[in-house]
C-alpha positions as CSV (number, residue, x, y, z in Angstrom):
1,X,-150.3,11.2,196.3
2,X,-149.9,8.4,198.9
3,X,-146.5,8.0,200.4
4,X,-145.0,4.7,199.2
5,X,-144.2,1.9,201.6
6,X,-140.7,1.8,203.1
7,X,-137.5,0.7,201.4
8,X,-136.4,-2.4,203.2
9,X,-132.6,-2.8,203.5
10,X,-131.9,-6.4,204.6
11,X,-128.6,-7.3,206.4
12,X,-128.6,-11.1,205.6
13,X,-126.2,-11.7,208.5
14,X,-126.9,-11.5,212.2
15,X,-124.3,-8.8,213.1
16,X,-126.4,-5.8,214.5
17,X,-123.3,-3.5,214.5
18,X,-123.4,-4.0,210.7
19,X,-127.1,-3.1,210.6
20,X,-126.4,0.0,212.7
21,X,-123.8,1.0,210.2
22,X,-126.1,0.5,207.3
23,X,-128.6,2.7,209.0
24,X,-126.2,5.5,209.5
25,X,-124.9,5.2,205.8
26,X,-128.5,5.5,204.4
27,X,-129.5,8.4,206.8
28,X,-128.9,11.1,204.1
29,X,-131.6,9.4,201.9
30,X,-134.3,9.6,204.6
31,X,-136.0,12.6,203.0
32,X,-139.1,14.5,204.3
33,X,-142.1,13.2,202.4
34,X,-140.2,10.4,200.9
35,X,-140.5,6.7,201.9
36,X,-139.0,5.4,205.1
37,X,-135.8,3.5,204.9
38,X,-135.7,0.6,207.3
39,X,-132.6,-1.7,208.0
40,X,-133.3,-5.1,209.2
41,X,-131.1,-8.0,210.6
42,X,-131.7,-11.7,210.2
43,X,-130.9,-13.0,213.7
44,X,-130.9,-16.7,212.6
45,X,-128.0,-16.1,210.1
46,X,-124.2,-16.3,210.8
47,X,-122.3,-13.3,211.8
48,X,-120.8,-13.1,208.3
49,X,-121.8,-14.4,204.9
50,X,-118.5,-16.0,204.0
51,X,-119.1,-19.5,202.5
52,X,-121.3,-20.6,199.7
53,X,-123.4,-22.5,202.3
54,X,-123.8,-19.1,204.1
55,X,-125.0,-17.6,200.9
56,X,-127.5,-20.4,200.2
57,X,-128.9,-20.4,203.7
58,X,-129.1,-16.7,204.2
59,X,-130.8,-16.4,200.8
60,X,-133.8,-18.5,202.0
61,X,-134.0,-16.4,205.1
62,X,-133.7,-13.2,203.2
63,X,-136.6,-14.2,200.9
64,X,-138.7,-15.2,203.9
65,X,-138.1,-11.8,205.5
66,X,-139.1,-10.0,202.3
67,X,-142.3,-12.2,202.0
68,X,-143.2,-11.1,205.5
69,X,-143.1,-7.5,204.6
70,X,-145.5,-6.9,201.8
71,X,-145.7,-3.3,202.9
72,X,-142.1,-2.6,201.6
73,X,-142.0,-0.8,198.3
74,X,-138.5,-2.0,197.4
75,X,-136.0,-4.6,198.8
76,X,-132.4,-4.0,199.0
77,X,-130.0,-7.0,199.8
78,X,-127.2,-5.4,201.8
79,X,-124.5,-8.1,201.3
80,X,-122.0,-8.1,198.5
81,X,-122.7,-11.8,197.7
82,X,-126.4,-10.8,197.2
83,X,-128.0,-13.9,198.8
84,X,-131.5,-14.7,197.5
85,X,-131.4,-12.1,194.8
86,X,-132.7,-14.4,191.9
87,X,-135.2,-16.0,194.4
88,X,-136.7,-12.7,195.5
89,X,-136.9,-11.4,191.9
90,X,-138.9,-14.6,191.0
91,X,-141.3,-14.3,194.0
92,X,-142.1,-10.4,193.9
93,X,-142.8,-7.7,191.4
94,X,-141.3,-5.1,193.7
95,X,-137.9,-3.8,192.8
96,X,-135.1,-6.1,194.3
97,X,-131.7,-4.6,194.2
98,X,-128.5,-6.4,195.1
99,X,-125.6,-4.1,196.5
100,X,-122.9,-5.5,194.3
101,X,-124.9,-4.8,191.1
102,X,-125.7,-1.3,192.3
103,X,-122.2,-0.5,193.5
104,X,-120.7,-1.6,190.2
105,X,-123.1,0.2,188.1
106,X,-122.3,3.3,190.1
107,X,-118.6,2.8,189.7
108,X,-119.0,2.4,185.9
109,X,-120.6,5.8,185.8
110,X,-117.5,7.4,187.5
111,X,-114.6,5.9,185.8
112,X,-113.5,3.8,182.8
113,X,-112.1,1.1,185.0
114,X,-113.1,0.1,188.6
115,X,-111.7,-2.0,191.4
116,X,-113.3,-3.8,194.3
117,X,-112.1,-4.4,197.9
118,X,-113.4,-7.6,199.1
119,X,-113.6,-8.5,202.8
120,X,-112.0,-12.0,202.2
121,X,-110.1,-13.7,199.6
122,X,-112.4,-16.6,199.5
123,X,-115.3,-14.4,198.4
124,X,-113.6,-13.1,195.3
125,X,-114.5,-16.0,192.9
126,X,-118.2,-15.8,193.9
127,X,-118.1,-11.9,193.1
128,X,-116.2,-12.5,189.7
129,X,-118.9,-14.9,188.6
130,X,-121.5,-12.2,189.1
131,X,-119.4,-9.6,187.3
132,X,-119.1,-12.1,184.3
133,X,-123.0,-12.3,184.5
134,X,-123.1,-8.5,184.4
135,X,-120.8,-8.4,181.4
136,X,-118.4,-5.9,182.9
137,X,-115.2,-7.9,183.2
138,X,-113.4,-5.9,180.6
139,X,-113.8,-2.8,182.8
140,X,-112.6,-4.6,186.0
141,X,-109.1,-3.4,187.0
142,X,-109.1,-6.0,189.7
143,X,-110.6,-7.2,193.1
144,X,-108.4,-7.7,196.0
145,X,-108.8,-8.5,199.8
146,X,-106.8,-7.0,202.5
147,X,-103.4,-8.4,203.2
148,X,-104.6,-10.1,206.4
149,X,-108.1,-11.4,207.0
150,X,-110.4,-8.9,208.7
151,X,-113.8,-9.7,210.3
152,X,-117.0,-8.0,209.1
153,X,-117.1,-6.0,212.4
154,X,-113.5,-4.8,211.9
155,X,-114.3,-3.7,208.3
156,X,-116.2,-0.6,209.6
157,X,-113.7,0.3,212.4
158,X,-110.9,2.6,211.1
159,X,-108.7,1.7,214.1
160,X,-108.9,-1.9,213.1
161,X,-108.7,-1.9,209.3
162,X,-108.3,1.5,207.7
163,X,-104.6,0.9,206.9
164,X,-105.5,-2.5,205.4
165,X,-108.2,-1.1,203.3
166,X,-105.9,1.8,202.3
167,X,-103.3,-0.6,201.2
168,X,-105.7,-2.7,199.1
169,X,-107.1,0.6,197.6
170,X,-103.6,1.6,196.5
171,X,-103.0,-1.8,194.9
172,X,-106.2,-1.3,192.9
173,X,-105.0,2.2,191.8
174,X,-101.8,0.6,190.6
175,X,-103.9,-1.8,188.6
176,X,-105.6,1.1,186.9
177,X,-108.7,1.5,189.0
178,X,-110.4,5.0,188.5
179,X,-113.0,4.2,191.2
180,X,-113.3,1.6,193.9
181,X,-116.4,-0.3,195.2
182,X,-116.4,-1.4,198.8
183,X,-117.2,-5.0,198.6
184,X,-118.7,-5.4,202.1
185,X,-121.6,-3.6,203.7
186,X,-119.7,-3.4,206.9
187,X,-117.1,-1.1,205.2
188,X,-119.7,1.8,204.9
189,X,-118.3,3.9,207.8
190,X,-115.0,4.1,206.1
191,X,-116.1,5.3,202.6
192,X,-115.4,9.0,203.0
193,X,-111.9,8.8,204.7
194,X,-110.8,6.1,202.3
195,X,-111.9,8.3,199.3
196,X,-110.0,11.3,200.7
197,X,-106.9,9.2,201.3
198,X,-106.9,7.6,197.8
199,X,-108.0,10.6,195.8
200,X,-110.4,8.7,193.6
201,X,-114.1,8.0,194.0
202,X,-115.0,5.3,196.5
203,X,-118.5,3.8,196.2
204,X,-120.5,2.5,199.1
205,X,-122.5,-0.2,197.3
206,X,-125.4,0.1,200.0
207,X,-125.8,3.8,199.3
208,X,-125.7,3.1,195.5
209,X,-128.5,0.6,195.9
210,X,-130.6,2.9,198.1
211,X,-130.1,5.6,195.4
212,X,-131.5,3.2,192.8
213,X,-134.4,2.1,194.9
214,X,-135.3,5.7,195.9
215,X,-135.4,6.7,192.3
216,X,-137.4,3.8,191.2
217,X,-139.9,4.1,194.1
218,X,-140.4,7.9,193.7
219,X,-140.9,7.6,189.9
220,X,-143.5,4.9,190.5
221,X,-145.2,6.6,193.4
């Protein structure tokens, strides 16, 4: 049996620190004899995907990168706004998995109601639109952003933002969330310590997406 091509995890922004964090987050899934897991950065994109214009422009770049990698057995969009998701699915028969979809589905398997920590208040309406598309609004306890704006780079640094993420997580617990999804790929390094502090499951949506992709690729191999 041939080893399938790599799973390509695309960071649609240009922040290489985020890509490095993604690579560390997916390290446990790099299995001997399994597909490689590669994390790629789009250098032409902004440092963060914040506005709708950012989403639209980075979506085209994400699709271009995926098209340039026909060797990849699956594509993961490692941005919670999932830029280019529908476009990629229209252009390839390979599995294309967005981290928001995967993270929410993982949380639904862990608790009756879930919450989401967004990196910025302005992103929440866009995220809610996708949750409505998924048909899961009745199980959403809430989505909140930290009480002060944090950068994508700060989101992965416990010294810079852990207290802010913890406060947001506690607000979601008060709203009835039994599991929490990290709504930014940059938050990956804080999943474990946040889960310990909150005492409920915390889902790294990128890890959830890789789990989905790995299962699909191995079954189809």
